N, CA, C and O atoms as a GROMACS GRO file, in nm:
protein
  444
    1MET      N    1   0.623  -3.424  -0.321
    1MET     CA    2   0.697  -3.321  -0.390
    1MET      C    3   0.672  -3.186  -0.326
    1MET      O    4   0.628  -3.091  -0.391
    2ALA      N    5   0.699  -3.178  -0.202
    2ALA     CA    6   0.680  -3.054  -0.130
    2ALA      C    7   0.773  -2.946  -0.184
    2ALA      O    8   0.887  -2.973  -0.221
    3GLY      N    9   0.722  -2.826  -0.188
    3GLY     CA   10   0.804  -2.713  -0.231
    3GLY      C   11   0.792  -2.679  -0.378
    3GLY      O   12   0.838  -2.573  -0.420
    4LEU      N   13   0.733  -2.765  -0.459
    4LEU     CA   14   0.722  -2.737  -0.601
    4LEU      C   15   0.598  -2.656  -0.637
    4LEU      O   16   0.596  -2.587  -0.739
    5VAL      N   17   0.497  -2.663  -0.555
    5VAL     CA   18   0.374  -2.591  -0.580
    5VAL      C   19   0.374  -2.465  -0.493
    5VAL      O   20   0.397  -2.474  -0.372
    6PRO      N   21   0.348  -2.346  -0.553
    6PRO     CA   22   0.347  -2.225  -0.469
    6PRO      C   23   0.237  -2.233  -0.365
    6PRO      O   24   0.129  -2.288  -0.388
    7ALA      N   25   0.265  -2.179  -0.252
    7ALA     CA   26   0.167  -2.179  -0.143
    7ALA      C   27   0.049  -2.092  -0.181
    7ALA      O   28   0.065  -1.974  -0.212
    8ILE      N   29  -0.068  -2.150  -0.178
    8ILE     CA   30  -0.189  -2.076  -0.216
    8ILE      C   31  -0.218  -1.963  -0.119
    8ILE      O   32  -0.266  -1.857  -0.160
    9HIS      N   33  -0.189  -1.984   0.008
    9HIS     CA   34  -0.218  -1.879   0.106
    9HIS      C   35  -0.138  -1.752   0.080
    9HIS      O   36  -0.182  -1.643   0.117
   10VAL      N   37  -0.022  -1.764   0.018
   10VAL     CA   38   0.058  -1.645  -0.016
   10VAL      C   39  -0.014  -1.562  -0.120
   10VAL      O   40  -0.011  -1.439  -0.114
   11LEU      N   41  -0.079  -1.626  -0.215
   11LEU     CA   42  -0.149  -1.554  -0.322
   11LEU      C   43  -0.268  -1.474  -0.269
   11LEU      O   44  -0.308  -1.375  -0.331
   12GLN      N   45  -0.324  -1.516  -0.157
   12GLN     CA   46  -0.438  -1.444  -0.100
   12GLN      C   47  -0.398  -1.306  -0.050
   12GLN      O   48  -0.485  -1.220  -0.034
   13TYR      N   49  -0.272  -1.282  -0.024
   13TYR     CA   50  -0.227  -1.155   0.030
   13TYR      C   51  -0.181  -1.057  -0.076
   13TYR      O   52  -0.148  -0.943  -0.046
   14ILE      N   53  -0.178  -1.101  -0.202
   14ILE     CA   54  -0.143  -1.009  -0.310
   14ILE      C   55  -0.261  -0.916  -0.330
   14ILE      O   56  -0.373  -0.960  -0.357
   15ARG      N   57  -0.236  -0.789  -0.317
   15ARG     CA   58  -0.343  -0.690  -0.324
   15ARG      C   59  -0.346  -0.626  -0.462
   15ARG      O   60  -0.242  -0.592  -0.517
   16MET      N   61  -0.463  -0.610  -0.514
   16MET     CA   62  -0.476  -0.544  -0.644
   16MET      C   63  -0.458  -0.393  -0.624
   16MET      O   64  -0.482  -0.340  -0.516
   17ALA      N   65  -0.414  -0.328  -0.728
   17ALA     CA   66  -0.392  -0.184  -0.723
   17ALA      C   67  -0.522  -0.110  -0.697
   17ALA      O   68  -0.631  -0.164  -0.719
   18GLY      N   69  -0.511   0.013  -0.650
   18GLY     CA   70  -0.628   0.096  -0.622
   18GLY      C   71  -0.696   0.142  -0.749
   18GLY      O   72  -0.650   0.115  -0.860
   19GLY      N   73  -0.806   0.213  -0.731
   19GLY     CA   74  -0.880   0.260  -0.846
   19GLY      C   75  -0.960   0.385  -0.815
   19GLY      O   76  -0.962   0.433  -0.702
   20TYR      N   77  -1.023   0.435  -0.918
   20TYR     CA   78  -1.102   0.558  -0.909
   20TYR      C   79  -1.232   0.541  -0.985
   20TYR      O   80  -1.237   0.476  -1.089
   21VAL      N   81  -1.337   0.600  -0.932
   21VAL     CA   82  -1.462   0.619  -1.004
   21VAL      C   83  -1.468   0.768  -1.034
   21VAL      O   84  -1.438   0.850  -0.946
   22TYR      N   85  -1.506   0.804  -1.155
   22TYR     CA   86  -1.503   0.946  -1.193
   22TYR      C   87  -1.622   0.981  -1.281
   22TYR      O   88  -1.680   0.894  -1.347
   23PHE      N   89  -1.657   1.109  -1.282
   23PHE     CA   90  -1.763   1.162  -1.368
   23PHE      C   91  -1.700   1.265  -1.462
   23PHE      O   92  -1.626   1.353  -1.419
   24MET      N   93  -1.731   1.252  -1.589
   24MET     CA   94  -1.692   1.352  -1.689
   24MET      C   95  -1.820   1.416  -1.742
   24MET      O   96  -1.924   1.352  -1.750
   25THR      N   97  -1.810   1.545  -1.779
   25THR     CA   98  -1.923   1.616  -1.837
   25THR      C   99  -1.873   1.718  -1.939
   25THR      O  100  -1.752   1.741  -1.950
   26ASN      N  101  -1.965   1.777  -2.013
   26ASN     CA  102  -1.928   1.879  -2.111
   26ASN      C  103  -1.958   2.021  -2.060
   26ASN      O  104  -1.903   2.118  -2.112
   27ARG      N  105  -2.044   2.031  -1.960
   27ARG     CA  106  -2.080   2.162  -1.904
   27ARG      C  107  -2.157   2.138  -1.775
   27ARG      O  108  -2.200   2.026  -1.750
   28PRO      N  109  -2.176   2.241  -1.693
   28PRO     CA  110  -2.255   2.223  -1.572
   28PRO      C  111  -2.393   2.167  -1.604
   28PRO      O  112  -2.463   2.216  -1.692
   29ASN      N  113  -2.429   2.064  -1.531
   29ASN     CA  114  -2.558   1.996  -1.548
   29ASN      C  115  -2.576   1.939  -1.688
   29ASN      O  116  -2.689   1.924  -1.735
   30GLY      N  117  -2.465   1.908  -1.755
   30GLY     CA  118  -2.471   1.854  -1.890
   30GLY      C  119  -2.472   1.702  -1.891
   30GLY      O  120  -2.506   1.637  -1.792
   31THR      N  121  -2.434   1.646  -2.004
   31THR     CA  122  -2.425   1.501  -2.020
   31THR      C  123  -2.321   1.446  -1.925
   31THR      O  124  -2.213   1.503  -1.911
   32LEU      N  125  -2.352   1.335  -1.859
   32LEU     CA  126  -2.261   1.274  -1.763
   32LEU      C  127  -2.210   1.139  -1.812
   32LEU      O  128  -2.284   1.061  -1.873
   33HIS      N  129  -2.084   1.112  -1.785
   33HIS     CA  130  -2.023   0.981  -1.808
   33HIS      C  131  -1.962   0.935  -1.677
   33HIS      O  132  -1.888   1.010  -1.613
   34VAL      N  133  -1.992   0.812  -1.636
   34VAL     CA  134  -1.935   0.754  -1.516
   34VAL      C  135  -1.836   0.649  -1.562
   34VAL      O  136  -1.869   0.561  -1.641
   35GLY      N  137  -1.712   0.658  -1.511
   35GLY     CA  138  -1.610   0.562  -1.550
   35GLY      C  139  -1.530   0.513  -1.431
   35GLY      O  140  -1.544   0.564  -1.320
   36VAL      N  141  -1.446   0.413  -1.456
   36VAL     CA  142  -1.357   0.357  -1.354
   36VAL      C  143  -1.220   0.338  -1.418
   36VAL      O  144  -1.210   0.303  -1.535
   37THR      N  145  -1.116   0.362  -1.340
   37THR     CA  146  -0.980   0.348  -1.391
   37THR      C  147  -0.884   0.326  -1.275
   37THR      O  148  -0.916   0.355  -1.160
   38SER      N  149  -0.766   0.275  -1.308
   38SER     CA  150  -0.662   0.262  -1.207
   38SER      C  151  -0.564   0.380  -1.215
   38SER      O  152  -0.480   0.397  -1.126
   39ASP      N  153  -0.573   0.460  -1.320
   39ASP     CA  154  -0.485   0.577  -1.339
   39ASP      C  155  -0.570   0.695  -1.383
   39ASP      O  156  -0.593   0.715  -1.502
   40LEU      N  157  -0.615   0.773  -1.287
   40LEU     CA  158  -0.709   0.882  -1.314
   40LEU      C  159  -0.650   0.990  -1.403
   40LEU      O  160  -0.718   1.038  -1.494
   41VAL      N  161  -0.528   1.030  -1.378
   41VAL     CA  162  -0.467   1.138  -1.458
   41VAL      C  163  -0.458   1.096  -1.604
   41VAL      O  164  -0.495   1.173  -1.693
   42ARG      N  165  -0.410   0.975  -1.630
   42ARG     CA  166  -0.397   0.926  -1.767
   42ARG      C  167  -0.533   0.918  -1.834
   42ARG      O  168  -0.548   0.960  -1.949
   43ARG      N  169  -0.632   0.864  -1.764
   43ARG     CA  170  -0.763   0.843  -1.824
   43ARG      C  171  -0.833   0.975  -1.855
   43ARG      O  172  -0.893   0.989  -1.961
   44VAL      N  173  -0.825   1.071  -1.764
   44VAL     CA  174  -0.886   1.201  -1.791
   44VAL      C  175  -0.815   1.270  -1.906
   44VAL      O  176  -0.879   1.334  -1.990
   45PHE      N  177  -0.682   1.258  -1.912
   45PHE     CA  178  -0.607   1.314  -2.025
   45PHE      C  179  -0.656   1.252  -2.157
   45PHE      O  180  -0.671   1.324  -2.256
   46GLU      N  181  -0.680   1.122  -2.158
   46GLU     CA  182  -0.731   1.056  -2.279
   46GLU      C  183  -0.867   1.112  -2.319
   46GLU      O  184  -0.892   1.137  -2.437
   47HIS      N  185  -0.955   1.132  -2.222
   47HIS     CA  186  -1.087   1.191  -2.251
   47HIS      C  187  -1.071   1.333  -2.305
   47HIS      O  188  -1.133   1.368  -2.406
   48ARG      N  189  -0.990   1.412  -2.240
   48ARG     CA  190  -0.973   1.552  -2.279
   48ARG      C  191  -0.910   1.566  -2.418
   48ARG      O  192  -0.941   1.660  -2.491
   49SER      N  193  -0.823   1.473  -2.452
   49SER     CA  194  -0.754   1.477  -2.582
   49SER      C  195  -0.833   1.412  -2.693
   49SER      O  196  -0.798   1.425  -2.811
   50GLY      N  197  -0.940   1.341  -2.659
   50GLY     CA  198  -1.020   1.272  -2.759
   50GLY      C  199  -0.947   1.153  -2.820
   50GLY      O  200  -0.973   1.117  -2.935
   51LEU      N  201  -0.856   1.092  -2.744
   51LEU     CA  202  -0.774   0.982  -2.796
   51LEU      C  203  -0.853   0.853  -2.817
   51LEU      O  204  -0.816   0.770  -2.900
   52VAL      N  205  -0.961   0.838  -2.742
   52VAL     CA  206  -1.038   0.714  -2.749
   52VAL      C  207  -1.175   0.744  -2.807
   52VAL      O  208  -1.245   0.833  -2.759
   53GLU      N  209  -1.212   0.670  -2.911
   53GLU     CA  210  -1.345   0.689  -2.969
   53GLU      C  211  -1.450   0.640  -2.871
   53GLU      O  212  -1.424   0.552  -2.789
   54GLY      N  213  -1.568   0.697  -2.880
   54GLY     CA  214  -1.677   0.651  -2.795
   54GLY      C  215  -1.763   0.766  -2.744
   54GLY      O  216  -1.764   0.876  -2.800
   55PHE      N  217  -1.834   0.736  -2.638
   55PHE     CA  218  -1.933   0.827  -2.582
   55PHE      C  219  -1.874   0.962  -2.544
   55PHE      O  220  -1.928   1.066  -2.581
   56THR      N  221  -1.763   0.962  -2.470
   56THR     CA  222  -1.708   1.089  -2.422
   56THR      C  223  -1.656   1.176  -2.537
   56THR      O  224  -1.668   1.298  -2.533
   57ARG      N  225  -1.600   1.113  -2.638
   57ARG     CA  226  -1.552   1.190  -2.753
   57ARG      C  227  -1.669   1.244  -2.834
   57ARG      O  228  -1.668   1.360  -2.878
   58ARG      N  229  -1.770   1.161  -2.854
   58ARG     CA  230  -1.888   1.200  -2.933
   58ARG      C  231  -1.959   1.320  -2.871
   58ARG      O  232  -2.006   1.408  -2.944
   59TYR      N  233  -1.966   1.325  -2.738
   59TYR     CA  234  -2.039   1.434  -2.671
   59TYR      C  235  -1.948   1.541  -2.612
   59TYR      O  236  -1.996   1.631  -2.543
   60GLY      N  237  -1.819   1.532  -2.637
   60GLY     CA  238  -1.726   1.636  -2.591
   60GLY      C  239  -1.715   1.646  -2.440
   60GLY      O  240  -1.709   1.756  -2.385
   61LEU      N  241  -1.711   1.531  -2.373
   61LEU     CA  242  -1.704   1.530  -2.226
   61LEU      C  243  -1.558   1.541  -2.184
   61LEU      O  244  -1.486   1.442  -2.183
   62LYS      N  245  -1.516   1.662  -2.149
   62LYS     CA  246  -1.376   1.689  -2.117
   62LYS      C  247  -1.354   1.743  -1.977
   62LYS      O  248  -1.240   1.769  -1.938
   63ARG      N  249  -1.460   1.759  -1.902
   63ARG     CA  250  -1.452   1.820  -1.770
   63ARG      C  251  -1.471   1.714  -1.661
   63ARG      O  252  -1.576   1.652  -1.652
   64LEU      N  253  -1.367   1.694  -1.579
   64LEU     CA  254  -1.376   1.604  -1.465
   64LEU      C  255  -1.444   1.680  -1.352
   64LEU      O  256  -1.392   1.780  -1.304
   65VAL      N  257  -1.561   1.631  -1.308
   65VAL     CA  258  -1.635   1.705  -1.206
   65VAL      C  259  -1.649   1.629  -1.074
   65VAL      O  260  -1.693   1.686  -0.974
   66TYR      N  261  -1.612   1.501  -1.074
   66TYR     CA  262  -1.625   1.423  -0.951
   66TYR      C  263  -1.536   1.299  -0.961
   66TYR      O  264  -1.521   1.241  -1.068
   67PHE      N  265  -1.477   1.260  -0.847
   67PHE     CA  266  -1.406   1.132  -0.843
   67PHE      C  267  -1.400   1.082  -0.700
   67PHE      O  268  -1.404   1.159  -0.605
   68GLU      N  269  -1.390   0.951  -0.688
   68GLU     CA  270  -1.373   0.883  -0.560
   68GLU      C  271  -1.250   0.793  -0.572
   68GLU      O  272  -1.223   0.739  -0.680
   69THR      N  273  -1.176   0.778  -0.463
   69THR     CA  274  -1.056   0.696  -0.459
   69THR      C  275  -1.082   0.569  -0.380
   69THR      O  276  -1.149   0.572  -0.276
   70PHE      N  277  -1.028   0.456  -0.429
   70PHE     CA  278  -1.044   0.327  -0.362
   70PHE      C  279  -0.909   0.259  -0.351
   70PHE      O  280  -0.824   0.271  -0.440
   71ASP      N  281  -0.889   0.187  -0.242
   71ASP     CA  282  -0.765   0.112  -0.222
   71ASP      C  283  -0.758  -0.012  -0.310
   71ASP      O  284  -0.650  -0.059  -0.344
   72ASP      N  285  -0.873  -0.064  -0.348
   72ASP     CA  286  -0.881  -0.187  -0.426
   72ASP      C  287  -0.966  -0.161  -0.550
   72ASP      O  288  -1.079  -0.114  -0.539
   73ILE      N  289  -0.912  -0.191  -0.668
   73ILE     CA  290  -0.982  -0.165  -0.793
   73ILE      C  291  -1.116  -0.238  -0.799
   73ILE      O  292  -1.210  -0.191  -0.863
   74ARG      N  293  -1.126  -0.352  -0.733
   74ARG     CA  294  -1.252  -0.428  -0.735
   74ARG      C  295  -1.364  -0.348  -0.668
   74ARG      O  296  -1.479  -0.355  -0.712
   75ASN      N  297  -1.331  -0.275  -0.564
   75ASN     CA  298  -1.432  -0.190  -0.498
   75ASN      C  299  -1.473  -0.074  -0.589
   75ASN      O  300  -1.590  -0.035  -0.592
   76ALA      N  301  -1.377  -0.020  -0.662
   76ALA     CA  302  -1.407   0.089  -0.756
   76ALA      C  303  -1.499   0.039  -0.868
   76ALA      O  304  -1.594   0.107  -0.906
   77ILE      N  305  -1.471  -0.080  -0.918
   77ILE     CA  306  -1.554  -0.138  -1.024
   77ILE      C  307  -1.696  -0.161  -0.975
   77ILE      O  308  -1.792  -0.132  -1.047
   78GLN      N  309  -1.710  -0.211  -0.853
   78GLN     CA  310  -1.843  -0.234  -0.796
   78GLN      C  311  -1.918  -0.102  -0.777
   78GLN      O  312  -2.037  -0.093  -0.806
   79ARG      N  313  -1.848   0.000  -0.728
   79ARG     CA  314  -1.911   0.132  -0.707
   79ARG      C  315  -1.957   0.190  -0.840
   79ARG      O  316  -2.068   0.243  -0.850
   80GLU      N  317  -1.872   0.181  -0.944
   80GLU     CA  318  -1.910   0.232  -1.076
   80GLU      C  319  -2.034   0.159  -1.126
   80GLU      O  320  -2.127   0.221  -1.179
   81HIS      N  321  -2.036   0.028  -1.111
   81HIS     CA  322  -2.150  -0.051  -1.155
   81HIS      C  323  -2.278  -0.005  -1.084
   81HIS      O  324  -2.383   0.009  -1.147
   82ASN      N  325  -2.269   0.019  -0.954
   82ASN     CA  326  -2.386   0.066  -0.879
   82ASN      C  327  -2.431   0.203  -0.927
   82ASN      O  328  -2.550   0.225  -0.950
   83ILE      N  329  -2.337   0.296  -0.940
   83ILE     CA  330  -2.371   0.433  -0.980
   83ILE      C  331  -2.433   0.437  -1.119
   83ILE      O  332  -2.525   0.515  -1.143
   84LYS      N  333  -2.385   0.354  -1.210
   84LYS     CA  334  -2.440   0.354  -1.346
   84LYS      C  335  -2.588   0.318  -1.348
   84LYS      O  336  -2.659   0.353  -1.443
   85HIS      N  337  -2.635   0.251  -1.245
   85HIS     CA  338  -2.777   0.214  -1.237
   85HIS      C  339  -2.860   0.317  -1.159
   85HIS      O  340  -2.982   0.301  -1.147
   86TRP      N  341  -2.797   0.419  -1.107
   86TRP     CA  342  -2.869   0.523  -1.036
   86TRP      C  343  -2.947   0.610  -1.133
   86TRP      O  344  -2.911   0.620  -1.251
   87PRO      N  345  -3.054   0.674  -1.086
   87PRO     CA  346  -3.120   0.778  -1.167
   87PRO      C  347  -3.024   0.898  -1.183
   87PRO      O  348  -2.939   0.923  -1.098
   88ARG      N  349  -3.041   0.970  -1.291
   88ARG     CA  350  -2.955   1.086  -1.318
   88ARG      C  351  -2.957   1.186  -1.202
   88ARG      O  352  -2.854   1.242  -1.168
   89ALA      N  353  -3.074   1.208  -1.142
   89ALA     CA  354  -3.085   1.305  -1.032
   89ALA      C  355  -2.990   1.270  -0.917
   89ALA      O  356  -2.934   1.361  -0.855
   90TRP      N  357  -2.971   1.144  -0.887
   90TRP     CA  358  -2.880   1.104  -0.780
   90TRP      C  359  -2.736   1.137  -0.816
   90TRP      O  360  -2.659   1.182  -0.732
   91LYS      N  361  -2.700   1.115  -0.942
   91LYS     CA  362  -2.564   1.146  -0.988
   91LYS      C  363  -2.538   1.296  -0.981
   91LYS      O  364  -2.433   1.340  -0.935
   92VAL      N  365  -2.635   1.374  -1.027
   92VAL     CA  366  -2.622   1.519  -1.023
   92VAL      C  367  -2.611   1.566  -0.879
   92VAL      O  368  -2.530   1.653  -0.848
   93ARG      N  369  -2.690   1.509  -0.791
   93ARG     CA  370  -2.686   1.545  -0.649
   93ARG      C  371  -2.548   1.517  -0.589
   93ARG      O  372  -2.498   1.595  -0.509
   94LEU      N  373  -2.488   1.406  -0.628
   94LEU     CA  374  -2.354   1.372  -0.579
   94LEU      C  375  -2.251   1.474  -0.625
   94LEU      O  376  -2.165   1.515  -0.548
   95VAL      N  377  -2.259   1.515  -0.751
   95VAL     CA  378  -2.166   1.618  -0.803
   95VAL      C  379  -2.189   1.749  -0.730
   95VAL      O  380  -2.093   1.811  -0.683
   96VAL      N  381  -2.312   1.794  -0.720
   96VAL     CA  382  -2.344   1.924  -0.659
   96VAL      C  383  -2.302   1.927  -0.512
   96VAL      O  384  -2.257   2.030  -0.463
   97ALA      N  385  -2.316   1.816  -0.442
   97ALA     CA  386  -2.278   1.810  -0.301
   97ALA      C  387  -2.127   1.828  -0.283
   97ALA      O  388  -2.083   1.880  -0.181
   98ASN      N  389  -2.049   1.785  -0.380
   98ASN     CA  390  -1.903   1.789  -0.368
   98ASN      C  391  -1.837   1.896  -0.455
   98ASN      O  392  -1.724   1.936  -0.428
   99ASN      N  393  -1.907   1.942  -0.558
   99ASN     CA  394  -1.851   2.039  -0.651
   99ASN      C  395  -1.966   2.124  -0.706
   99ASN      O  396  -2.002   2.111  -0.822
  100PRO      N  397  -2.023   2.212  -0.622
  100PRO     CA  398  -2.143   2.286  -0.661
  100PRO      C  399  -2.127   2.372  -0.786
  100PRO      O  400  -2.225   2.396  -0.856
  101ALA      N  401  -2.007   2.420  -0.814
  101ALA     CA  402  -1.985   2.503  -0.932
  101ALA      C  403  -1.952   2.421  -1.056
  101ALA      O  404  -1.932   2.478  -1.164
  102TRP      N  405  -1.946   2.290  -1.044
  102TRP     CA  406  -1.911   2.199  -1.154
  102TRP      C  407  -1.775   2.235  -1.213
  102TRP      O  408  -1.756   2.228  -1.334
  103ASN      N  409  -1.681   2.274  -1.127
  103ASN     CA  410  -1.546   2.308  -1.172
  103ASN      C  411  -1.475   2.185  -1.226
  103ASN      O  412  -1.502   2.072  -1.184
  104ASP      N  413  -1.384   2.208  -1.321
  104ASP     CA  414  -1.301   2.100  -1.373
  104ASP      C  415  -1.194   2.068  -1.269
  104ASP      O  416  -1.116   2.155  -1.232
  105LEU      N  417  -1.190   1.945  -1.221
  105LEU     CA  418  -1.099   1.904  -1.115
  105LEU      C  419  -0.966   1.850  -1.166
  105LEU      O  420  -0.883   1.805  -1.088
  106PHE      N  421  -0.947   1.853  -1.297
  106PHE     CA  422  -0.824   1.795  -1.354
  106PHE      C  423  -0.698   1.858  -1.295
  106PHE      O  424  -0.601   1.789  -1.266
  107ASP      N  425  -0.700   1.990  -1.278
  107ASP     CA  426  -0.580   2.057  -1.224
  107ASP      C  427  -0.548   2.013  -1.082
  107ASP      O  428  -0.432   2.019  -1.041
  108THR      N  429  -0.648   1.968  -1.007
  108THR     CA  430  -0.623   1.924  -0.869
  108THR      C  431  -0.558   1.787  -0.864
  108THR      O  432  -0.496   1.752  -0.763
  109ILE      N  433  -0.569   1.708  -0.971
  109ILE     CA  434  -0.510   1.574  -0.971
  109ILE      C  435  -0.384   1.567  -1.055
  109ILE      O  436  -0.303   1.475  -1.038
  110ALA      N  437  -0.364   1.661  -1.146
  110ALA     CA  438  -0.252   1.655  -1.241
  110ALA      C  439  -0.122   1.710  -1.184
  110ALA      O  440  -0.020   1.705  -1.252
  111THR      N  441  -0.124   1.761  -1.064
  111THR     CA  442  -0.001   1.818  -1.009
  111THR      C  443   0.086   1.715  -0.943
  111THR      O  444   0.193   1.748  -0.892
   0.00000   0.00000   0.00000
């Protein structure tokens, strides 16, 4: 019955959508949240609006201070998992190296 079963090798070339790892905070050197998403603008908007209950809403984390872009969401998920196990000092160092003033980066992605 050739032709009835989809070719498995074709499925190997289907690529998953890209993703982002991001840090939210409430103030410079404040509480940090590390997250992953496939739609950074939507997700940051949700945090800023308080639409989702949880850690970021409870602590008022509305400032996007760092993000990384990935071609494959699986790589973003792995990176987030690794970063979540880092000491806080490493996370702060990463933010300071890329955004020393802890500016809100939402306007740079929302355009």
